[in-house]
SELO-937494 format. One record per residue (C-alpha): z, x, y; residue in one letter. Coordinates in steps of 0.5 Angstrom, whole numbers. Example, Ala and Ser with C-alpha at 12.3 -4.5 7.8 and 13.67 -1.06 7.14 Angstrom:
BEGIN
       Z       X       Y   residu
      16      25      -9        A
      14      27      -2        S
end
This chain:
BEGIN
       Z       X       Y   residu
      97    -119     -55        M
      94    -117     -61        N
      89    -122     -60        K
      87    -119     -53        T
      87    -112     -56        V
      82    -114     -62        K
      77    -118     -57        I
      77    -111     -53        V
      76    -107     -59        L
      70    -112     -61        V
      67    -112     -54        V
      67    -104     -54        V
      64    -104     -61        G
      58    -108     -59        V
      57    -104     -53        L
      57     -98     -57        I
      52    -101     -62        V
      48    -103     -56        L
      48     -96     -53        V
      46     -93     -60        L
      41     -99     -62        V
      38    -101     -55        A
      33     -95     -55        P
      30     -96     -61        F
      29    -104     -59        L
      26    -102     -53        I
      19    -100     -53        P
      19     -95     -48        V
      12     -92     -50        N
       9     -98     -47        Q
      11     -95     -40        F
       7     -89     -42        R
       0     -91     -39        P
       4     -93     -33        T
       7     -87     -32        I
       1     -83     -33        E
      -3     -87     -28        E
       2     -86     -23        K
       2     -79     -24        A
      -5     -78     -24        S
      -6     -82     -18        A
      -1     -78     -14        V
      -4     -71     -16        L
     -11     -73     -17        G
     -11     -70     -24        R
     -11     -72     -31        K
      -4     -73     -33        V
      -3     -73     -41        E
       4     -75     -44        L
       6     -75     -51        G
      12     -79     -54        N
      17     -82     -50        L
      24     -83     -52        S
      30     -87     -48        L
      37     -84     -47        S
      42     -90     -44        L
      47     -84     -43        F
      43     -80     -38        S
      39     -86     -36        G
      32     -83     -37        S
      26     -83     -40        L
      23     -76     -44        S
      16     -74     -46        A
      14     -68     -50        D
       7     -65     -49        N
       6     -65     -42        V
      -1     -63     -39        S
      -4     -63     -32        I
     -11     -62     -32        G
     -14     -56     -27        D
     -19     -57     -22        D
     -26     -57     -26        P
     -29     -52     -21        K
     -24     -47     -23        F
     -22     -48     -30        S
     -22     -53     -36        S
     -16     -50     -39        S
      -9     -54     -36        P
      -6     -53     -29        F
       1     -54     -32        L
       3     -55     -39        T
      11     -56     -41        A
      14     -58     -48        K
      18     -63     -44        S
      19     -68     -38        L
      25     -72     -37        K
      24     -78     -32        V
      31     -81     -29        G
      30     -89     -29        V
      35     -95     -26        E
      37     -97     -33        M
      38    -105     -31        M
      32    -106     -28        P
      28    -103     -34        L
      32    -107     -39        I
      32    -114     -36        F
      26    -114     -32        S
      22    -108     -35        K
      21    -105     -28        T
      20     -98     -27        L
      24     -95     -22        N
      24     -87     -22        V
      30     -83     -19        T
      28     -76     -21        G
      24     -72     -25        V
      25     -66     -29        T
      20     -61     -32        I
      23     -56     -37        D
      20     -49     -38        S
      13     -51     -36        P
       7     -46     -35        Q
       3     -46     -29        V
      -3     -42     -27        T
      -5     -41     -20        L
     -12     -39     -19        L
     -17     -37     -13        H
     -24     -36     -13        N
     -29     -31      -9        G
     -28     -35      -3        A
     -21     -35      -3        G
     -20     -42      -5        L
     -14     -44      -9        W
     -14     -49     -15        N
      -8     -52     -13        Y
     -12     -54      -6        S
     -15     -61      -9        S
      -8     -63     -12        L
      -7     -70      -9        G
     -14     -70      -5        G
     -20     -74      -6        P
     -19     -76     -13        A
     -12     -79     -11        A
     -16     -82      -5        K
     -21     -86      -9        S
     -16     -88     -14        S
     -15     -95     -15        S
      -7     -94     -15        S
      -7     -89      -9        S
      -3     -94      -5        N
       2     -95     -10        S
       2     -87     -11        A
       3     -86      -3        A
       9     -91      -3        D
      12     -87      -9        L
      19     -83      -8        S
      23     -79     -12        I
      30     -78     -11        K
      30     -71     -14        K
      25     -67     -17        F
      26     -61     -21        E
      22     -55     -25        L
      27     -51     -29        K
      26     -44     -32        N
      18     -44     -31        G
      13     -39     -31        S
       7     -38     -26        I
       1     -34     -28        I
      -3     -32     -22        I
     -10     -29     -22        G
     -17     -30     -20        T
     -23     -34     -23        T
     -27     -28     -25        N
     -22     -23     -28        S
     -17     -23     -34        Q
     -12     -19     -30        K
      -6     -24     -29        R
       1     -23     -26        S
       7     -27     -29        T
      13     -29     -25        Y
      18     -32     -30        D
      25     -36     -29        H
      21     -40     -23        V
      26     -46     -21        D
      24     -51     -16        V
      28     -56     -13        T
      26     -62      -8        A
      29     -68      -6        S
      27     -75      -3        D
      20     -73      -5        V
      14     -77      -2        S
       7     -76       0        I
       8     -79       7        T
      14     -75      10        S
      18     -69      10        K
      22     -67       4        F
      27     -61       3        P
      25     -56      -2        V
      28     -49      -5        T
      24     -44     -10        V
      27     -38     -13        T
      23     -34     -18        A
      24     -27     -22        D
      18     -22     -20        L
      14     -18     -24        P
      18     -11     -26        S
      24     -14     -23        G
      26     -17     -16        G
      27     -24     -14        K
      24     -29      -9        F
      27     -35      -5        K
      24     -40      -1        L
      28     -45       3        D
      25     -50       7        G
      22     -57       8        T
      15     -59       6        V
      10     -65       8        G
       7     -69       9        P
       2     -68       4        I
      -5     -66       6        D
      -9     -70       2        Q
     -15     -67       4        A
     -13     -60       2        D
      -6     -59      -1        T
      -6     -52       1        A
      -6     -54       9        L
       1     -58       8        T
       6     -56      13        P
      11     -52      11        L
      17     -49      15        S
      21     -44      11        A
      25     -38      10        K
      23     -32       6        L
      27     -27       2        N
      24     -22      -3        V
      28     -17      -6        T
      25     -11     -10        S
      18     -13     -11        L
      14      -8     -15        N
       8      -7     -12        L
       5      -4     -17        A
       5     -10     -22        S
       3     -15     -17        T
      -5     -12     -16        G
      -4     -11      -9        F
      -4      -3     -10        L
      -8       0     -16        D
      -3       2     -22        P
      -8       6     -25        S
      -8      11     -19        L
       0      11     -20        G
       1       8     -13        L
       7       3     -12        G
      13       2      -8        G
      19      -3      -8        L
      18      -8      -2        L
      24     -12       1        D
      22     -18       6        L
      26     -22      10        D
      22     -27      14        G
      20     -34      17        T
      14     -38      15        L
      11     -43      19        E
       5     -47      17        S
       1     -52      21        K
      -5     -54      23        G
      -9     -50      18        G
      -5     -43      21        E
       1     -40      18        A
       5     -35      22        E
      10     -30      18        T
      14     -26      22        K
      20     -22      20        G
      22     -15      17        N
      19     -11      11        A
      22      -5       8        K
      18      -1       3        L
      22       4      -1        S
      20       9      -6        K
      13       9      -3        A
       7      12      -7        L
       1      12      -3        L
      -4      17      -6        I
      -5      19     -13        A
      -1      26     -14        G
       4      24     -10        G
      12      23     -11        S
      16      17      -9        P
      18      18      -2        A
      26      20      -1        G
      26      15       5        V
      24       8       6        P
      19       5      11        L
      20      -1      15        T
      16      -6      19        V
      18     -11      24        D
      12     -15      24        F
       9     -22      26        N
       2     -24      23        T
      -2     -31      24        I
      -7     -33      18        Y
     -12     -38      18        N
     -12     -42      12        L
     -19     -45      13        R
     -22     -38      14        K
     -18     -34      10        N
     -17     -29      15        A
     -11     -26      19        G
      -9     -22      25        V
      -3     -17      25        L
       0     -17      32        H
       3     -11      35        P
       8      -9      30        S
      13      -3      29        T
      13       1      24        L
      19       6      23        K
      21      12      18        I
      28      14      21        G
      28      14      28        S
      20      16      28        A
      17       9      31        A
       9       8      31        A
       5       2      33        R
       1      -3      28        L
      -4      -8      29        N
     -11     -10      26        G
     -14     -16      22        T
     -14     -17      15        Y
     -18     -22      10        Q
     -17     -25       3        S
     -24     -25      -1        A
     -24     -24      -8        G
     -19     -21     -12        E
     -16     -16      -6        A
     -14     -17       1        T
     -19     -13       6        V
     -15     -10      12        V
     -17      -6      18        N
     -11      -3      21        I
     -10       1      27        K
      -3       6      27        L
      -1      10      33        E
       5      14      34        G
       7      19      39        K
      12      24      40        D
      15      22      33        M
      21      27      31        P
      18      31      25        A
      24      32      22        K
      25      24      20        D
      18      24      17        L
      20      30      12        E
      22      26       7        A
      17      21       7        F
      11      27       6        L
      11      26      -2        P
       9      19      -2        A
       2      22       2        L
       2      28      -4        G
       5      33       1        I
      11      37      -2        H
      14      42       3        L
      15      49      -1        P
      21      50      -5        K
      27      52       0        G
      23      50       6        A
      25      45      11        S
      22      42      18        L
      26      43      24        Q
      25      40      31        G
      18      38      34        G
      14      32      34        T
       8      29      31        L
       3      25      34        N
      -2      21      30        T
      -8      16      31        D
     -10      13      24        L
     -15       7      22        T
     -13       4      15        I
     -19       0      12        T
     -21      -3       6        G
     -18      -7       0        P
     -11      -6      -1        T
     -11      -3      -8        N
     -16       2      -5        R
     -14       4       2        L
     -18       9       6        V
     -15      12      12        T
     -18      16      17        N
     -16      20      24        G
     -12      25      27        T
      -5      28      26        V
      -2      33      30        G
       5      37      29        V
       8      41      36        F
      13      45      37        G
      16      45      30        T
      19      51      25        K
      18      51      18        L
      25      54      16        A
      26      58      10        G
      18      60       9        F
      16      67      10        D
       8      66      11        L
       8      74      11        G
      11      74       4        S
       7      69       1        K
       1      72       4        M
       3      79       1        S
      -4      80      -2        S
      -7      79       5        I
      -2      82       9        A
      -4      89       5        S
     -10      88       9        L
      -8      85      15        A
       0      87      15        G
       2      80      17        I
       9      79      18        Q
      12      72      20        S
      19      73      19        G
      24      68      14        K
      22      62      18        D
      15      60      21        L
      14      58      28        D
       9      53      29        I
       7      52      36        E
       1      47      34        K
      -2      44      28        L
      -8      39      28        T
     -13      36      23        T
     -18      31      22        N
     -15      27      16        L
     -19      23      11        H
     -14      20       6        M
     -16      16       0        A
     -12      14      -7        P
     -15      20     -10        D
     -13      25      -5        G
     -13      28       2        L
     -19      32       6        R
     -17      36      12        A
     -22      38      17        E
     -22      42      23        N
     -15      45      21        F
     -12      49      27        L
      -5      52      26        A
      -3      56      32        V
       3      61      30        L
       6      65      35        P
       8      71      30        T
       1      71      27        V
      -4      68      31        G
      -9      62      29        N
     -11      59      22        L
     -17      55      22        T
     -21      52      16        G
     -22      46      12        A
     -20      44       5        G
     -17      38       0        T
     -11      36      -4        V
     -13      33     -10        D
     -10      27     -15        S
      -6      33     -18        K
      -4      36     -12        N
      -8      42     -13        D
     -10      46      -6        L
     -17      48      -5        D
     -18      51       2        F
     -22      56       6        K
     -19      59      12        M
     -19      64      17        L
     -13      68      20        A
     -15      71      27        T
      -9      75      28        L
      -6      75      35        S
      -5      82      39        K
       3      82      38        A
       2      81      30        A
      -4      87      30        S
       1      91      34        S
       7      90      29        M
       2      90      23        A
       5      96      20        G
       1     101      16        P
      -3      96      12        A
      -5      93      19        G
      -6      99      22        A
     -11     102      17        A
     -15      96      17        A
     -15      96      24        N
     -17     104      24        S
     -22     102      19        A
     -25      97      23        A
     -25     102      29        G
     -27     108      25        A
     -33     104      23        L
     -35     102      30        G
     -34     109      32        G
     -38     112      27        L
     -44     107      28        L
     -43     108      36        G
     -44     116      35        S
     -50     114      30        V
     -53     110      36        T
     -51     114      41        G
     -46     109      44        G
     -40     113      43        G
     -33     110      44        S
     -36     104      47        G
     -37     101      41        A
     -30     102      39        G
     -28      99      45        G
     -32      93      43        C
     -28      92      37        T
     -21      92      40        S
     -24      87      45        S
     -26      82      40        S
     -20      78      40        G
     -16      81      34        G
     -17      82      27        L
     -20      76      23        K
     -18      75      16        V
     -22      70      11        P
     -18      67       6        F
     -17      62       1        Q
     -11      57      -1        I
     -10      55      -8        H
      -4      53     -12        G
       0      46     -10        T
       3      44      -3        T
      10      46      -6        S
       8      53      -9        D
       1      55      -5        P
      -3      61      -7        K
      -6      65      -1        F
     -12      69      -4        I
     -16      74       1        P
     -23      74       1        D
     -24      81       1        V
     -32      80       1        G
     -31      76       7        G
     -27      81      11        L
     -32      87      10        A
     -38      82      12        A
     -34      80      18        G
     -32      87      20        M
     -39      90      19        L
     -42      84      23        K
     -37      85      29        S
     -39      92      29        Q
     -46      91      28        L
     -46      86      34        G
     -43      92      38        C
     -48      97      36        V
     -53      92      38        S
     -50      92      45        S
     -49      99      45        A
     -57     100      43        A
     -59      96      48        A
     -55     100      53        G
     -58     106      51        A
     -65     103      51        T
     -64     102      59        T
     -60     109      60        A
     -64     113      56        K
     -71     109      54        G
     -73     106      48        P
     -75     113      44        A
     -67     115      44        Q
     -65     108      41        A
     -64     106      34        Q
     -64      99      31        N
     -58      97      27        P
     -62      98      20        A
     -63     105      22        E
     -56     105      23        A
     -54     102      17        I
     -59     107      13        S
     -55     113      17        A
     -49     110      15        L
     -51     110       7        G
     -53     117       8        G
     -47     119      10        L
     -43     115       4        F
     -48     119      -1        K
     -46     126       1        K
     -41     129      -4        K
     -34     131      -3        K
     -33     138      -1        P
end
């Protein structure tokens, strides 16, 4: 019994010694040229490995200082570098027949640089391409199969060949099994996104397209959470643009076309300098097909939603150089205005403090063009049948009300508000602005909202008869002044009360003014000179009409021209007070 125990112990000791000593006795570095050759044949890129070591416990070969070359058309720097590479092997064939059978490959903490040029081509497109085909080992490379491939804790740097701007994605993990060039194999990719967020792709890849790796068939599910657009280069962060993107979708790529469809949600959107993060998310149910050879795509009719407000999207886009250039049509009809209120800050529009939209609908017909980092939007926007509750236009325009007597009440009813809109990253421009306000009249004009949210509008208020009748002493004084001026000029010219009649039938008092301040705190400034000039011009028109009538009735000798009327009026103002 003791003898048996001793034999077992001796065998165990010999095995332990063998496990410990064998790695030093087997010249594993002799396999380095073979591994480099096979890897180079598979990738079509030069592969270099450092010192190799063997572990019998794990059944693997390890290499340090791993490097995979880049396509020389893109960069002379390595495409991939890693401190270590572990290759799982079958130990018995390796020890007894020096045959290398790979069971797995693990790359630890690699750094991969992905570059695209002005034509939209990527540096990974030539992986496994012509260089692999021309290799004398291409047949063996095609037969190579890896049971498990892992890339752990990697970093992927994405950029362009003509710019130093880069986006870095950390903690990238890639897992694939039964990897083969000639067949499909499952793959899972996860990564941390710049400035937070997560990315996951789960699906199947293959067979590898040896002419262009970018055209390799792929069928996968996509999941993106909290992607900060300002850190990706899609929007220009120097203009304060951004938002957080969440996406759930599917990706089917085959025959050189990639179809992506699903749902995207943009939260805390910032679409214009001087804006504030939107208080509600924007969601898009989308369906797009991208031609990988032409680097151009089509956005099929898709639905954009903000609350219950829905609009239609469609158009085209093309990847060229550093940015993607789009031409998108956005059309919305009868969208609830209230649901859009919380999104307005993203466009640099802040409702006055304490004010809110109640009821009404919004229509829009816009075209969005240009590179994604500097989008420009043009088109028309209209709001109908709404109320700006908690906003007293009369009190805000108190300096103008002293001239025109505007009294709108504590809420502002808006029958219609339309404008031609031009929106760029540096601000908004509104042209052909028209607001029909039942309690006030019509406001017309044009102006801008700049990147600091400052207003610069030149406007004209045409008071309705109802507003004029309720204008109070100030408005009555203004109207009386106009009537008196008309009567005075009429009497000088012999027009009598006919000139005054012209004033009352002119469609209401016209009050020019300017709007400064910000959208949340607008300042209404009267254009006194413009008001006086407008009144005088209106009355002179009446004078001309009256003079023409006088000429017909009394003859040329009894008529006075407008210049004579002004001279006579000036003479009256020069008289001293009694």
